[in-house]
Structures are given as C-alpha cells and as structure tokens.
N, CA, C and O atoms as a GROMACS GRO file, in nm:
protein
  512
    1MET      N    1   1.294  -5.669   3.210
    1MET     CA    2   1.423  -5.613   3.275
    1MET      C    3   1.537  -5.635   3.198
    1MET      O    4   1.573  -5.750   3.175
    2ALA      N    5   1.600  -5.534   3.154
    2ALA     CA    6   1.716  -5.553   3.064
    2ALA      C    7   1.837  -5.624   3.153
    2ALA      O    8   1.851  -5.618   3.275
    3LYS      N    9   1.919  -5.692   3.062
    3LYS     CA   10   2.023  -5.782   3.142
    3LYS      C   11   2.156  -5.729   3.103
    3LYS      O   12   2.169  -5.701   2.983
    4GLY      N   13   2.253  -5.710   3.179
    4GLY     CA   14   2.412  -5.674   3.153
    4GLY      C   15   2.448  -5.784   3.058
    4GLY      O   16   2.378  -5.883   3.037
    5LYS      N   17   2.569  -5.758   3.000
    5LYS     CA   18   2.655  -5.848   2.900
    5LYS      C   19   2.784  -5.863   2.980
    5LYS      O   20   2.847  -5.766   3.021
    6LEU      N   21   2.819  -5.989   2.999
    6LEU     CA   22   2.955  -6.020   3.019
    6LEU      C   23   3.041  -6.008   2.907
    6LEU      O   24   3.018  -6.071   2.804
    7VAL      N   25   3.173  -5.904   2.924
    7VAL     CA   26   3.234  -5.902   2.803
    7VAL      C   27   3.377  -5.944   2.819
    7VAL      O   28   3.444  -5.959   2.717
    8GLU      N   29   3.426  -5.963   2.928
    8GLU     CA   30   3.580  -6.042   2.951
    8GLU      C   31   3.580  -6.118   3.068
    8GLU      O   32   3.481  -6.119   3.141
    9GLN      N   33   3.686  -6.186   3.094
    9GLN     CA   34   3.722  -6.262   3.199
    9GLN      C   35   3.871  -6.259   3.237
    9GLN      O   36   3.954  -6.229   3.152
   10ALA      N   37   3.904  -6.288   3.355
   10ALA     CA   38   4.027  -6.309   3.406
   10ALA      C   39   4.045  -6.389   3.518
   10ALA      O   40   4.017  -6.346   3.630
   11PRO      N   41   4.087  -6.500   3.500
   11PRO     CA   42   4.137  -6.586   3.607
   11PRO      C   43   4.242  -6.533   3.682
   11PRO      O   44   4.321  -6.460   3.623
   12VAL      N   45   4.262  -6.561   3.832
   12VAL     CA   46   4.352  -6.502   3.899
   12VAL      C   47   4.446  -6.632   3.948
   12VAL      O   48   4.390  -6.732   3.992
   13LEU      N   49   4.545  -6.627   3.942
   13LEU     CA   50   4.655  -6.718   3.978
   13LEU      C   51   4.761  -6.675   4.089
   13LEU      O   52   4.845  -6.593   4.052
   14LEU      N   53   4.766  -6.707   4.181
   14LEU     CA   54   4.877  -6.666   4.300
   14LEU      C   55   5.000  -6.754   4.226
   14LEU      O   56   4.992  -6.863   4.170
   15VAL      N   57   5.109  -6.672   4.245
   15VAL     CA   58   5.236  -6.711   4.195
   15VAL      C   59   5.330  -6.670   4.278
   15VAL      O   60   5.313  -6.569   4.346
   16ARG      N   61   5.454  -6.750   4.284
   16ARG     CA   62   5.590  -6.714   4.356
   16ARG      C   63   5.646  -6.612   4.328
   16ARG      O   64   5.695  -6.550   4.422
   17ASP      N   65   5.660  -6.560   4.194
   17ASP     CA   66   5.738  -6.472   4.137
   17ASP      C   67   5.647  -6.384   4.033
   17ASP      O   68   5.627  -6.447   3.930
   18VAL      N   69   5.595  -6.274   4.033
   18VAL     CA   70   5.522  -6.234   3.939
   18VAL      C   71   5.593  -6.174   3.827
   18VAL      O   72   5.544  -6.191   3.715
   19VAL      N   73   5.697  -6.109   3.838
   19VAL     CA   74   5.794  -6.106   3.698
   19VAL      C   75   5.823  -6.222   3.633
   19VAL      O   76   5.796  -6.235   3.514
   20GLU      N   77   5.870  -6.300   3.689
   20GLU     CA   78   5.909  -6.448   3.619
   20GLU      C   79   5.782  -6.498   3.551
   20GLU      O   80   5.784  -6.545   3.437
   21SER      N   81   5.664  -6.485   3.631
   21SER     CA   82   5.553  -6.558   3.583
   21SER      C   83   5.512  -6.464   3.454
   21SER      O   84   5.497  -6.519   3.344
   22ALA      N   85   5.497  -6.348   3.464
   22ALA     CA   86   5.469  -6.266   3.355
   22ALA      C   87   5.548  -6.268   3.243
   22ALA      O   88   5.501  -6.241   3.132
   23ALA      N   89   5.673  -6.301   3.263
   23ALA     CA   90   5.773  -6.318   3.158
   23ALA      C   91   5.736  -6.462   3.076
   23ALA      O   92   5.734  -6.475   2.953
   24TYR      N   93   5.710  -6.554   3.168
   24TYR     CA   94   5.658  -6.674   3.087
   24TYR      C   95   5.554  -6.668   3.018
   24TYR      O   96   5.556  -6.727   2.910
   25TRP      N   97   5.429  -6.594   3.060
   25TRP     CA   98   5.325  -6.593   2.990
   25TRP      C   99   5.346  -6.502   2.869
   25TRP      O  100   5.274  -6.513   2.770
   26ARG      N  101   5.444  -6.411   2.876
   26ARG     CA  102   5.473  -6.320   2.754
   26ARG      C  103   5.562  -6.420   2.668
   26ARG      O  104   5.510  -6.457   2.563
   27ASP      N  105   5.681  -6.466   2.695
   27ASP     CA  106   5.767  -6.528   2.619
   27ASP      C  107   5.734  -6.648   2.561
   27ASP      O  108   5.771  -6.679   2.448
   28CYS      N  109   5.648  -6.738   2.650
   28CYS     CA  110   5.621  -6.878   2.590
   28CYS      C  111   5.479  -6.890   2.540
   28CYS      O  112   5.449  -6.977   2.459
   29LEU      N  113   5.388  -6.800   2.588
   29LEU     CA  114   5.250  -6.811   2.551
   29LEU      C  115   5.190  -6.683   2.478
   29LEU      O  116   5.068  -6.666   2.472
   30GLY      N  117   5.286  -6.587   2.419
   30GLY     CA  118   5.240  -6.481   2.342
   30GLY      C  119   5.163  -6.365   2.411
   30GLY      O  120   5.120  -6.271   2.343
   31PHE      N  121   5.146  -6.370   2.539
   31PHE     CA  122   5.056  -6.265   2.600
   31PHE      C  123   5.154  -6.125   2.609
   31PHE      O  124   5.277  -6.125   2.599
   32LYS      N  125   5.084  -6.033   2.625
   32LYS     CA  126   5.141  -5.904   2.651
   32LYS      C  127   5.120  -5.895   2.799
   32LYS      O  128   5.031  -5.965   2.846
   33GLU      N  129   5.199  -5.808   2.889
   33GLU     CA  130   5.206  -5.795   3.017
   33GLU      C  131   5.196  -5.667   3.077
   33GLU      O  132   5.254  -5.575   3.019
   34ARG      N  133   5.130  -5.639   3.187
   34ARG     CA  134   5.167  -5.505   3.247
   34ARG      C  135   5.175  -5.538   3.403
   34ARG      O  136   5.089  -5.608   3.455
   35LEU      N  137   5.279  -5.485   3.473
   35LEU     CA  138   5.294  -5.499   3.599
   35LEU      C  139   5.263  -5.379   3.700
   35LEU      O  140   5.259  -5.258   3.676
   36TRP      N  141   5.243  -5.441   3.811
   36TRP     CA  142   5.214  -5.287   3.919
   36TRP      C  143   5.291  -5.308   4.057
   36TRP      O  144   5.301  -5.423   4.098
   37GLY      N  145   5.334  -5.224   4.115
   37GLY     CA  146   5.399  -5.217   4.212
   37GLY      C  147   5.561  -5.209   4.217
   37GLY      O  148   5.618  -5.230   4.110
   38ASP      N  149   5.625  -5.185   4.310
   38ASP     CA  150   5.761  -5.164   4.322
   38ASP      C  151   5.820  -5.220   4.440
   38ASP      O  152   5.843  -5.151   4.540
   39PRO      N  153   5.846  -5.337   4.432
   39PRO     CA  154   5.873  -5.436   4.326
   39PRO      C  155   5.729  -5.490   4.291
   39PRO      O  156   5.632  -5.490   4.367
   40PRO      N  157   5.734  -5.532   4.171
   40PRO     CA  158   5.596  -5.575   4.108
   40PRO      C  159   5.551  -5.676   4.203
   40PRO      O  160   5.624  -5.761   4.253
   41GLY      N  161   5.403  -5.659   4.230
   41GLY     CA  162   5.337  -5.789   4.313
   41GLY      C  163   5.200  -5.824   4.246
   41GLY      O  164   5.124  -5.910   4.288
   42PHE      N  165   5.176  -5.740   4.129
   42PHE     CA  166   5.041  -5.809   4.056
   42PHE      C  167   5.080  -5.766   3.888
   42PHE      O  168   5.147  -5.668   3.856
   43ALA      N  169   5.026  -5.856   3.803
   43ALA     CA  170   5.042  -5.834   3.670
   43ALA      C  171   4.907  -5.886   3.600
   43ALA      O  172   4.850  -5.992   3.627
   44ILE      N  173   4.867  -5.787   3.502
   44ILE     CA  174   4.752  -5.852   3.404
   44ILE      C  175   4.846  -5.893   3.278
   44ILE      O  176   4.949  -5.837   3.240
   45CYS      N  177   4.787  -6.001   3.226
   45CYS     CA  178   4.860  -6.064   3.110
   45CYS      C  179   4.766  -6.084   3.017
   45CYS      O  180   4.666  -6.139   3.062
   46TRP      N  181   4.762  -6.052   2.871
   46TRP     CA  182   4.628  -6.067   2.786
   46TRP      C  183   4.694  -6.083   2.632
   46TRP      O  184   4.794  -6.034   2.581
   47ARG      N  185   4.598  -6.169   2.585
   47ARG     CA  186   4.629  -6.190   2.440
   47ARG      C  187   4.488  -6.207   2.385
   47ARG      O  188   4.401  -6.268   2.446
   48ASP      N  189   4.472  -6.152   2.273
   48ASP     CA  190   4.341  -6.123   2.211
   48ASP      C  191   4.252  -6.056   2.323
   48ASP      O  192   4.282  -5.957   2.390
   49ALA      N  193   4.117  -6.145   2.332
   49ALA     CA  194   4.034  -6.092   2.430
   49ALA      C  195   4.028  -6.178   2.572
   49ALA      O  196   3.937  -6.180   2.654
   50CYS      N  197   4.156  -6.247   2.573
   50CYS     CA  198   4.165  -6.334   2.710
   50CYS      C  199   4.260  -6.266   2.788
   50CYS      O  200   4.353  -6.201   2.738
   51PHE      N  201   4.236  -6.281   2.932
   51PHE     CA  202   4.325  -6.214   3.021
   51PHE      C  203   4.346  -6.323   3.142
   51PHE      O  204   4.262  -6.410   3.166
   52VAL      N  205   4.472  -6.309   3.216
   52VAL     CA  206   4.494  -6.381   3.338
   52VAL      C  207   4.562  -6.262   3.421
   52VAL      O  208   4.648  -6.184   3.380
   53MET      N  209   4.512  -6.266   3.532
   53MET     CA  210   4.584  -6.196   3.627
   53MET      C  211   4.674  -6.304   3.741
   53MET      O  212   4.649  -6.414   3.789
   54LEU      N  213   4.785  -6.212   3.754
   54LEU     CA  214   4.885  -6.304   3.844
   54LEU      C  215   4.898  -6.217   3.976
   54LEU      O  216   4.909  -6.095   3.965
   55SER      N  217   4.898  -6.265   4.077
   55SER     CA  218   4.915  -6.211   4.191
   55SER      C  219   5.018  -6.261   4.283
   55SER      O  220   5.006  -6.381   4.304
   56GLN      N  221   5.113  -6.207   4.342
   56GLN     CA  222   5.228  -6.227   4.439
   56GLN      C  223   5.191  -6.302   4.549
   56GLN      O  224   5.144  -6.235   4.641
   57ALA      N  225   5.200  -6.438   4.569
   57ALA     CA  226   5.177  -6.518   4.701
   57ALA      C  227   5.279  -6.470   4.801
   57ALA      O  228   5.394  -6.437   4.772
   58PRO      N  229   5.223  -6.470   4.929
   58PRO     CA  230   5.308  -6.446   5.025
   58PRO      C  231   5.431  -6.539   5.040
   58PRO      O  232   5.423  -6.658   5.008
   59GLU      N  233   5.530  -6.492   5.081
   59GLU     CA  234   5.673  -6.587   5.092
   59GLU      C  235   5.638  -6.720   5.139
   59GLU      O  236   5.685  -6.815   5.077
   60ASP      N  237   5.570  -6.738   5.231
   60ASP     CA  238   5.537  -6.865   5.322
   60ASP      C  239   5.415  -6.951   5.273
   60ASP      O  240   5.381  -7.054   5.330
   61HIS      N  241   5.354  -6.902   5.170
   61HIS     CA  242   5.231  -6.935   5.116
   61HIS      C  243   5.262  -7.047   5.034
   61HIS      O  244   5.341  -7.033   4.940
   62GLU      N  245   5.196  -7.189   5.065
   62GLU     CA  246   5.220  -7.291   4.956
   62GLU      C  247   5.100  -7.277   4.850
   62GLU      O  248   4.978  -7.278   4.873
   63ILE      N  249   5.163  -7.265   4.738
   63ILE     CA  250   5.075  -7.278   4.604
   63ILE      C  251   5.045  -7.420   4.572
   63ILE      O  252   5.126  -7.507   4.539
   64VAL      N  253   4.909  -7.428   4.588
   64VAL     CA  254   4.878  -7.584   4.531
   64VAL      C  255   4.751  -7.547   4.418
   64VAL      O  256   4.646  -7.486   4.442
   65PRO      N  257   4.797  -7.605   4.292
   65PRO     CA  258   4.742  -7.609   4.168
   65PRO      C  259   4.612  -7.702   4.196
   65PRO      O  260   4.603  -7.790   4.282
   66ASN      N  261   4.514  -7.664   4.105
   66ASN     CA  262   4.388  -7.743   4.120
   66ASN      C  263   4.400  -7.882   4.100
   66ASN      O  264   4.328  -7.954   4.170
   67TRP      N  265   4.476  -7.935   4.018
   67TRP     CA  266   4.520  -8.084   3.976
   67TRP      C  267   4.553  -8.153   4.116
   67TRP      O  268   4.508  -8.266   4.132
   68LYS      N  269   4.622  -8.099   4.212
   68LYS     CA  270   4.663  -8.146   4.312
   68LYS      C  271   4.567  -8.189   4.406
   68LYS      O  272   4.587  -8.270   4.497
   69ILE      N  273   4.447  -8.123   4.377
   69ILE     CA  274   4.323  -8.123   4.469
   69ILE      C  275   4.228  -8.222   4.414
   69ILE      O  276   4.181  -8.308   4.488
   70VAL      N  277   4.197  -8.216   4.283
   70VAL     CA  278   4.104  -8.272   4.202
   70VAL      C  279   4.180  -8.319   4.072
   70VAL      O  280   4.228  -8.241   3.990
   71ASP      N  281   4.184  -8.456   4.065
   71ASP     CA  282   4.252  -8.506   3.953
   71ASP      C  283   4.213  -8.445   3.831
   71ASP      O  284   4.094  -8.429   3.805
   72LYS      N  285   4.315  -8.404   3.743
   72LYS     CA  286   4.313  -8.356   3.608
   72LYS      C  287   4.202  -8.212   3.602
   72LYS      O  288   4.123  -8.194   3.509
   73MET      N  289   4.215  -8.132   3.704
   73MET     CA  290   4.141  -8.026   3.710
   73MET      C  291   4.224  -7.890   3.692
   73MET      O  292   4.309  -7.861   3.777
   74TRP      N  293   4.201  -7.812   3.590
   74TRP     CA  294   4.264  -7.709   3.543
   74TRP      C  295   4.271  -7.592   3.641
   74TRP      O  296   4.209  -7.604   3.747
   75ASN      N  297   4.333  -7.490   3.621
   75ASN     CA  298   4.327  -7.352   3.713
   75ASN      C  299   4.250  -7.238   3.615
   75ASN      O  300   4.185  -7.142   3.657
   76ALA      N  301   4.276  -7.276   3.465
   76ALA     CA  302   4.227  -7.184   3.365
   76ALA      C  303   4.199  -7.255   3.248
   76ALA      O  304   4.274  -7.347   3.213
   77TYR      N  305   4.094  -7.222   3.178
   77TYR     CA  306   4.062  -7.288   3.058
   77TYR      C  307   4.035  -7.176   2.961
   77TYR      O  308   3.962  -7.083   2.996
   78PHE      N  309   4.097  -7.180   2.822
   78PHE     CA  310   4.102  -7.082   2.746
   78PHE      C  311   4.047  -7.150   2.604
   78PHE      O  312   4.112  -7.239   2.550
   79TRP      N  313   3.923  -7.100   2.548
   79TRP     CA  314   3.860  -7.157   2.438
   79TRP      C  315   3.928  -7.086   2.312
   79TRP      O  316   3.940  -6.965   2.297
   80VAL      N  317   3.971  -7.186   2.226
   80VAL     CA  318   4.032  -7.105   2.097
   80VAL      C  319   3.984  -7.165   1.977
   80VAL      O  320   3.932  -7.276   1.969
   81ASP      N  321   4.012  -7.066   1.858
   81ASP     CA  322   3.984  -7.103   1.723
   81ASP      C  323   4.052  -7.209   1.659
   81ASP      O  324   3.991  -7.278   1.577
   82ASP      N  325   4.180  -7.234   1.688
   82ASP     CA  326   4.264  -7.318   1.595
   82ASP      C  327   4.380  -7.376   1.728
   82ASP      O  328   4.487  -7.321   1.756
   83ALA      N  329   4.324  -7.493   1.791
   83ALA     CA  330   4.392  -7.568   1.869
   83ALA      C  331   4.541  -7.604   1.815
   83ALA      O  332   4.647  -7.579   1.872
   84ARG      N  333   4.523  -7.665   1.698
   84ARG     CA  334   4.640  -7.718   1.638
   84ARG      C  335   4.772  -7.599   1.612
   84ARG      O  336   4.891  -7.632   1.619
   85ALA      N  337   4.734  -7.487   1.587
   85ALA     CA  338   4.806  -7.378   1.543
   85ALA      C  339   4.882  -7.319   1.693
   85ALA      O  340   5.000  -7.287   1.700
   86ILE      N  341   4.798  -7.314   1.791
   86ILE     CA  342   4.841  -7.267   1.917
   86ILE      C  343   4.926  -7.364   1.974
   86ILE      O  344   5.030  -7.326   2.028
   87TYR      N  345   4.893  -7.499   1.970
   87TYR     CA  346   4.984  -7.604   2.037
   87TYR      C  347   5.111  -7.612   1.961
   87TYR      O  348   5.206  -7.664   2.021
   88ALA      N  349   5.132  -7.568   1.831
   88ALA     CA  350   5.249  -7.573   1.746
   88ALA      C  351   5.320  -7.446   1.793
   88ALA      O  352   5.442  -7.452   1.798
   89GLU      N  353   5.266  -7.341   1.824
   89GLU     CA  354   5.328  -7.208   1.858
   89GLU      C  355   5.384  -7.230   2.000
   89GLU      O  356   5.502  -7.199   2.017
   90PHE      N  357   5.317  -7.277   2.097
   90PHE     CA  358   5.351  -7.309   2.234
   90PHE      C  359   5.491  -7.398   2.231
   90PHE      O  360   5.592  -7.373   2.296
   91GLN      N  361   5.470  -7.515   2.134
   91GLN     CA  362   5.572  -7.613   2.150
   91GLN      C  363   5.710  -7.536   2.103
   91GLN      O  364   5.818  -7.550   2.160
   92ALA      N  365   5.686  -7.445   1.980
   92ALA     CA  366   5.818  -7.396   1.949
   92ALA      C  367   5.874  -7.265   2.031
   92ALA      O  368   5.983  -7.212   2.011
   93SER      N  369   5.786  -7.228   2.119
   93SER     CA  370   5.839  -7.120   2.210
   93SER      C  371   5.870  -7.179   2.345
   93SER      O  372   5.874  -7.097   2.436
   94GLY      N  373   5.893  -7.296   2.373
   94GLY     CA  374   5.921  -7.352   2.495
   94GLY      C  375   5.833  -7.358   2.598
   94GLY      O  376   5.872  -7.360   2.714
   95ALA      N  377   5.684  -7.361   2.560
   95ALA     CA  378   5.595  -7.362   2.680
   95ALA      C  379   5.601  -7.512   2.739
   95ALA      O  380   5.628  -7.614   2.674
   96ARG      N  381   5.569  -7.504   2.882
   96ARG     CA  382   5.577  -7.637   2.943
   96ARG      C  383   5.443  -7.722   2.910
   96ARG      O  384   5.344  -7.714   2.983
   97ILE      N  385   5.445  -7.790   2.814
   97ILE     CA  386   5.339  -7.878   2.772
   97ILE      C  387   5.299  -7.984   2.890
   97ILE      O  388   5.388  -8.052   2.942
   98ASP      N  389   5.187  -7.993   2.924
   98ASP     CA  390   5.134  -8.075   3.024
   98ASP      C  391   5.080  -8.199   2.956
   98ASP      O  392   5.124  -8.312   2.977
   99TYR      N  393   4.981  -8.167   2.871
   99TYR     CA  394   4.939  -8.294   2.827
   99TYR      C  395   4.915  -8.260   2.658
   99TYR      O  396   4.875  -8.148   2.627
  100SER      N  397   4.938  -8.347   2.568
  100SER     CA  398   4.952  -8.325   2.435
  100SER      C  399   4.809  -8.316   2.372
  100SER      O  400   4.719  -8.375   2.430
  101LEU      N  401   4.784  -8.255   2.271
  101LEU     CA  402   4.676  -8.234   2.190
  101LEU      C  403   4.603  -8.355   2.163
  101LEU      O  404   4.657  -8.450   2.106
  102TYR      N  405   4.471  -8.358   2.204
  102TYR     CA  406   4.381  -8.474   2.159
  102TYR      C  407   4.241  -8.430   2.170
  102TYR      O  408   4.204  -8.323   2.219
  103GLU      N  409   4.158  -8.534   2.115
  103GLU     CA  410   4.036  -8.490   2.119
  103GLU      C  411   3.969  -8.558   2.256
  103GLU      O  412   3.977  -8.674   2.295
  104ALA      N  413   3.908  -8.456   2.309
  104ALA     CA  414   3.865  -8.512   2.459
  104ALA      C  415   3.708  -8.553   2.440
  104ALA      O  416   3.640  -8.505   2.350
  105PRO      N  417   3.666  -8.632   2.517
  105PRO     CA  418   3.539  -8.700   2.502
  105PRO      C  419   3.421  -8.617   2.518
  105PRO      O  420   3.311  -8.669   2.499
  106TYR      N  421   3.430  -8.496   2.550
  106TYR     CA  422   3.334  -8.370   2.536
  106TYR      C  423   3.323  -8.296   2.417
  106TYR      O  424   3.258  -8.192   2.406
  107GLY      N  425   3.393  -8.357   2.317
  107GLY     CA  426   3.374  -8.270   2.180
  107GLY      C  427   3.477  -8.148   2.166
  107GLY      O  428   3.443  -8.048   2.105
  108VAL      N  429   3.617  -8.161   2.232
  108VAL     CA  430   3.695  -8.026   2.226
  108VAL      C  431   3.823  -8.120   2.190
  108VAL      O  432   3.857  -8.230   2.235
  109LEU      N  433   3.889  -8.024   2.079
  109LEU     CA  434   4.026  -8.050   2.046
  109LEU      C  435   4.116  -7.958   2.151
  109LEU      O  436   4.115  -7.835   2.147
  110GLU      N  437   4.198  -8.038   2.249
  110GLU     CA  438   4.242  -7.998   2.371
  110GLU      C  439   4.396  -8.015   2.409
  110GLU      O  440   4.459  -8.116   2.379
  111PHE      N  441   4.449  -7.905   2.479
  111PHE     CA  442   4.578  -7.964   2.538
  111PHE      C  443   4.609  -7.874   2.649
  111PHE      O  444   4.531  -7.783   2.676
  112GLY      N  445   4.722  -7.894   2.720
  112GLY     CA  446   4.724  -7.819   2.856
  112GLY      C  447   4.898  -7.809   2.868
  112GLY      O  448   4.985  -7.890   2.834
  113ILE      N  449   4.905  -7.687   2.924
  113ILE     CA  450   5.032  -7.635   2.954
  113ILE      C  451   5.028  -7.623   3.101
  113ILE      O  452   4.916  -7.617   3.152
  114GLN      N  453   5.150  -7.617   3.192
  114GLN     CA  454   5.169  -7.569   3.313
  114GLN      C  455   5.230  -7.431   3.312
  114GLN      O  456   5.302  -7.397   3.218
  115ASP      N  457   5.203  -7.346   3.416
  115ASP     CA  458   5.304  -7.234   3.418
  115ASP      C  459   5.402  -7.276   3.523
  115ASP      O  460   5.412  -7.392   3.563
  116LEU      N  461   5.486  -7.157   3.573
  116LEU     CA  462   5.598  -7.194   3.651
  116LEU      C  463   5.554  -7.229   3.791
  116LEU      O  464   5.637  -7.288   3.861
  117ASP      N  465   5.456  -7.206   3.832
  117ASP     CA  466   5.391  -7.273   3.963
  117ASP      C  467   5.309  -7.393   3.972
  117ASP      O  468   5.251  -7.424   4.076
  118GLY      N  469   5.303  -7.473   3.846
  118GLY     CA  470   5.265  -7.590   3.826
  118GLY      C  471   5.112  -7.582   3.800
  118GLY      O  472   5.058  -7.692   3.785
  119HIS      N  473   5.024  -7.463   3.791
  119HIS     CA  474   4.878  -7.445   3.746
  119HIS      C  475   4.878  -7.514   3.601
  119HIS      O  476   4.962  -7.496   3.512
  120ASP      N  477   4.785  -7.581   3.599
  120ASP     CA  478   4.736  -7.652   3.460
  120ASP      C  479   4.644  -7.546   3.387
  120ASP      O  480   4.534  -7.508   3.428
  121ILE      N  481   4.706  -7.508   3.275
  121ILE     CA  482   4.592  -7.418   3.206
  121ILE      C  483   4.563  -7.486   3.049
  121ILE      O  484   4.651  -7.512   2.967
  122ALA      N  485   4.451  -7.504   3.036
  122ALA     CA  486   4.401  -7.552   2.905
  122ALA      C  487   4.352  -7.484   2.808
  122ALA      O  488   4.284  -7.384   2.832
  123PHE      N  489   4.377  -7.522   2.689
  123PHE     CA  490   4.327  -7.451   2.567
  123PHE      C  491   4.254  -7.556   2.485
  123PHE      O  492   4.302  -7.666   2.456
  124GLY      N  493   4.138  -7.512   2.451
  124GLY     CA  494   4.038  -7.596   2.370
  124GLY      C  495   3.957  -7.541   2.250
  124GLY      O  496   3.910  -7.427   2.258
  125GLN      N  497   3.939  -7.611   2.145
  125GLN     CA  498   3.857  -7.569   2.033
  125GLN      C  499   3.744  -7.658   2.026
  125GLN      O  500   3.751  -7.781   2.018
  126ASP      N  501   3.633  -7.584   2.032
  126ASP     CA  502   3.504  -7.680   2.032
  126ASP      C  503   3.487  -7.750   1.884
  126ASP      O  504   3.495  -7.681   1.782
  127LEU      N  505   3.467  -7.874   1.880
  127LEU     CA  506   3.462  -7.948   1.758
  127LEU      C  507   3.313  -7.962   1.704
  127LEU      O  508   3.292  -8.022   1.598
  128GLN      N  509   3.210  -7.907   1.776
  128GLN     CA  510   3.090  -7.934   1.754
  128GLN      C  511   3.015  -7.803   1.670
  128GLN      O  512   2.896  -7.810   1.638
   0.00000   0.00000   0.00000
C-alpha cells in the first residue's frame, strides 16, 4: 500500500491581535505574512518551508502559553540549519529572546523567543 508524504506543517497560535502579531513575525523573525478578513482575524506567516498560522482569539479569551502549563514547553519548534546565524539575526532585529543559544542535552543547538502573547517558540539545529 502506497503511503502519502507529509510536505509542510503549520502550528496554529491564538493571538490577541492578528495584525500586530503578523507584523512581529515579519519584522523581527523575517517571515512573510498574508492576512484574511476585514478586519483581519487570521494570518499565515512563512519563511522558507516553515509556516505558522495566527488566529484572532475572542476578546474575553485568556491566552495561556504552553510553558505556563508545563515548565519549559514550547508552542512551536522550528528546525534550522544554522542556529547561530538565525540567533544573531533575531537579536539584531529586536526579537524577544526567551533563552539564549545553548547546546541542549538532547543534541541540539537551540534558543527560544517569545511572541507578543508569550508563546515560546524554539529554533534548534541538530548537532548529530
């Protein structure tokens, strides 16, 4: 039996303001963005072959990032080919660095950022 192939992925993050969040992904993380709705309530941001979807949370909804539920747990993780270069780029562009570049015990050179809603987003380079 033939199997299908997974070709892309896109974590979905609930955000307080889709327009501001998409601008952060664009200006600080180097992603392109496309917004939908009037006013916008949904966005897809992408860089290379990586995507993230942003959805406007209801006004009365409390956004709870994963790390507030499980210690040190991300909302999204992106594998990269040069963690040092991306870390330097994000520092220069004003990204909110959550934790600095380090060699994780699971064999990854990794760092994390936070978005405007406190979601932890990690970027890791496999060292093996």
